[in-house]
C-alpha positions, 0 to 999 in steps of 0.5 A: 466360952463367952459366945456360948453363954450369949447363945444359950440365953432366951427362947429358940424359935421352936420353943416360941412356936410351941408356946404360941400353938399351946396358947392358941389352942387354950384360947380357942377352947376357951372362946368356944366354951364362952360362945356355947354359954352365950348361945345356951343363955340366949336359948334359955331367955327365949324359951323363958319369955315364950313360956311366960307368955303362954302361962299368962294366956293359960292363967287368963283363960282359967280366970275367965272360965272360973267366974263364967257361967253357961259353958258350951263346948263344941268339937269343931272350932269353926264355924262358931255355932249359933247356940253358944248361949246354951250349955253343952258338955264335951266329955270326949273333948272339944276344940271350942269353948264358949261361956257367959262372962261374969259381967255378961248379960244372960239374955244377950247371946252375942256377949259370950267369951269364946276360945278356940284353936285356929290353925296353930294360934289360940284365939279369943272373942268377947263378942260371941265369936262373931266374924272378925272379932277373934284375936290371938292371945299367944306370942307368934313364937308359940305354935300349938298343935293340940288344944282340947277342952273337956267340959262336964257338969254344965247342966244345973240338974246333974248335981255336978259342979261345972268343970273344964279341963284344958290340955295344950301341946305344942312347941315354943321358940324363935328358931329351930335351935330354941324350939322346945316342946311343951305339954300343959294341962289345967283343971278349972271349976266354976266358982259359982255353986251349981249343985 
């Protein structure tokens, strides 16, 4: 009877294997869930950073256009036309927008601010679009597929307040796992009364 009682104490090898297997399965599921959460957080942070950059660029464009004058829109982004110091509407959409800055000289046609899409990069020039003066205003992680300006009311004789509508479509993200599509639209009216 003493030998039987000694053998019944403790765990058998089968019980230990089952317990270790259950523990390993639970830990594997837990670590997998934790890694998925870390990956989702990394994706959300990357997208947030890129979208903040894009929102800052759009806000900068809006601020400059709002206080600018003499809007000129073109359907082709390159080459920059020589007459960007004259007004021109784009009711059907354009790829280039030029205007006189609030601090600019209306008699100098080389000081206009010009925005355009070059490939998938949004660019800005503060020197009338002269060659070599364009700089990217968005992060490299942003790829713009469509960038269109709709400009109306540029003439002072049309009884319309100048208005610019900007539509942007593209993708944002560092790699294929974090890429997210976006569609943005904003409408800007000139602050200076033109009616």
